[in-house]
ZAMARGU-4260 file (C-alpha; in steps of 0.2 Angstrom, whole numbers, plus 5000, padded with zeros to 4 digits):
<rodrens>
0) 5100/5170/4929 | 5081/5159/4931 | 5076/5153/4914 | 5060/5155/4909 | 5051/5143/4898
5) 5031/5152/4891 | 5019/5138/4893 | 5014/5143/4876 | 5031/5140/4867 | 5031/5123/4880
10) 5015/5116/4870 | 5018/5124/4854 | 5036/5118/4854 | 5039/5106/4865 | 5026/5094/4865
15) 5026/5096/4847 | 5044/5088/4847 | 5039/5078/4858 | 5025/5069/4844 | 5039/5067/4830
20) 5028/5074/4817 | 5029/5089/4812 | 5018/5102/4813 | 5007/5097/4794 | 5005/5080/4801
25) 5000/5084/4820 | 4989/5094/4816 | 4980/5081/4801 | 4980/5067/4815 | 4971/5079/4828
30) 4957/5086/4814 | 4955/5068/4810 | 4954/5062/4830 | 4941/5077/4832 | 4930/5070/4819
35) 4929/5051/4820 | 4927/5054/4842 | 4915/5068/4838 | 4925/5081/4853 | 4915/5097/4841
40) 4899/5089/4852 | 4910/5092/4868 | 4922/5107/4869 | 4906/5116/4877 | 4903/5113/4896
45) 4912/5123/4911 | 4932/5116/4920 | 4917/5104/4929 | 4909/5095/4917 | 4928/5096/4908
50) 4935/5082/4920 | 4927/5070/4917 | 4927/5061/4938 | 4929/5042/4926 | 4944/5048/4918
55) 4954/5058/4933 | 4949/5041/4941 | 4958/5030/4929 | 4970/5041/4926 | 4971/5039/4945
60) 4970/5020/4946 | 4983/5018/4933 | 4997/5033/4942 | 4993/5019/4956 | 4997/5003/4947
65) 5012/5009/4939 | 5018/5014/4956 | 5017/5002/4966 | 5025/4991/4949 | 5039/5002/4953
70) 5041/5002/4972 | 5037/4981/4969 | 5055/4980/4958 | 5063/4994/4968 | 5061/4984/4984
75) 5059/4968/4981 | 5077/4967/4976 | 5081/4970/4994 | 5082/4956/5004 | 5065/4955/5016
80) 5077/4956/5033 | 5085/4969/5028 | 5071/4980/5022 | 5060/4974/5038 | 5077/4981/5048
85) 5075/4996/5038 | 5057/4999/5043 | 5062/4998/5058 | 5077/5009/5062 | 5066/5021/5053
90) 5050/5020/5061 | 5059/5020/5079 | 5069/5038/5077 | 5054/5045/5070
</rodrens>
């Protein structure tokens, strides 16, 4: 039997548990953030406007850097000659 997780349940339960705060503490933190960052003024608009392209670009750039670090760390442990040999073997098989 498949286990189905409702998005609303995941949002309300799993994400809150992940923060390590009680519901009351987390609500207070969010209210403070909304006030400090003047987020209430930004709640209007369209989904297109919400998809702040600068933020998306920053997140994509960060993801690329993290992936590069992971690949460098992983592949960097393989001797260069062995890596070159494996890559050549793989490219010939395509």
